[in-house]
N, C-alpha and C positions, 0 to 999 in steps of 0.2 A: 078618319084620319087613319094614312098608313104609315107604319113606322117605316123607314129605310134605314139600314144599317149603315154607319160611317164607311167613308170609302177604304179600300184595304189593300190597294195598288202598293207593292211591295212591302207593306207592312210588316214589320217583325211578330212573332208570338208574345204575347203579353206573358211573361212570367208570373204564375200563380202560386203562395205557398198551399200548404195543405187545410187551413182554414178557409180560405177562399174557395177550393175545390168541394170542402163540405158545404159550403154555404151554398154553392149552385145545385149540388146534389139535393140540399134541401127543399130549393125552389123547383126544381125539375120535378121533384116528386110531387108538390104542391104549390104552386105560384102565389097561391094567397094565403101561405102560410105566413103567421105573424113573425115578427122580428124575435119579439120574447120566446115564440118557441124555437127559432132558429137558434137564437143565442144559447139556450138550454141545451140544446143538441150539441152545438160546437163549441161549448165552454167561454163564450162571450157576452156581454153587457147588450141589453137592446139598443143602447145608441151606438156601439161599436159595430153590432151587425148593420144598423142601419147607414153608419158611414162607409162600410165594407161595400155594402150592395149598390149605393150611390156611384163608388169607384168604379165597380163592373159596370154599371150601366153607361156612365161617362166616357169610360174608354172604349165602348163598343164590346167588350169581350161577352156581354149578355143583354138580351131585351127580357122583358115580361109582358107577354102579349095572352089575350084570349082565344084560344083554337076551337072555329067553329067546326062541325059536320057540315059540308058543303050539301049533301042530299036533303039534309033536315031544312035547310033554308030554300030549297027549289032549285039547286044547280044539279041537273040531273046528267050532265056531261062534263068527265072530268077527264083531262087529256094532256099529253106531253105533245109538243110541237117542234118535230128536226126542223134547222133552218140551214139553206146553203145560201151563202151570199159571196158579193164581190166587192172588193171596196174596202174601206175602212171599218174593220169589226167593231172597234169600239164605238164610234160614231154609230152604227146600225145598232147595236146592243142597246145603247142609249136611247135611241129612237124608239125601240120596241121597249124597254123600261116605261118609257112615257105613256104606252097604252094603259089605261087603268085595268081595264080587264086581265091582264097579264099579271101572273103571282110572283113568277120567277123566270129570271133571265140568265143563263149561264152562257158564256162563252167557252168553246170547249174544243178539244182535238180528236179527230177521228173523223168520219164521213160526215157529220154534219159541224157548223160551225159556230152555232148557237143552239142551244135547247130553252124551248118554253114549256111553264106548265102553266094551266089555267082551267077554269072552270066555267059552265055557260050554261043557262038555264034549258035550252034545247038547242036542237040540231038548228033551228033558223038563226039563233044567235052565234052559233059555232060558224055559220056559213057567211054570216056577215062580218064575224071578226077575221075569219081568214084571209077575206078580201082586204079587208084594212092591213095584215100582216103582210100579204103580198103585196101591198102598195109601198109597204116603205123601199124607199131608194136602195139599191145593193141587195135586195133579197132576191135571189134565183131561183129558190123553190122550196117547197115545203112538203113536210110528211108528218101527218097526224098520226098518233099511236092515242087509241080511246082506250082508257080505263074501263074494264070489263066488271073488275071486282077489288076491291084494295083489300089487300090480306094482311099488311103491315104497314104501321107510318107511326113513327117515334119520334121525339124530339129528346131523346134521351143519352146521346152519346156522351153529354158530362164533360169531362174532363180529361178524358182518355188520352 
């Protein structure tokens, strides 16, 4: 099952107090950390931490997910695809987001209208997927950027 963040069109930032920030930082260090351990670190009871974490999840401020290494799962191709479009960008982005193999869909400003991030098992899988992406109505062209070596990937931007 794929977790989707809530829609954020025009949503204002959710104000976080210092305790919420500390809880998020604790979970970014170890997403499996117990509520009791987090409570001890931030000065709250286990029940209070549980309630605060649930509120952070319910409001879409954060998600707790397992992150895998695509290479260890047999996905030898990791890449970003720049997409140039004509027409309704929101509809095109939604159509692309419906493609299960695409992990990230971002509407951008610049030389590409949309950026996609995805993994494939091999070049044959990539070729098949490119055909499906190019067949989406409104997609004019694509440019692929194959990752040769990943040097850094973090999810620790925290609450800055």
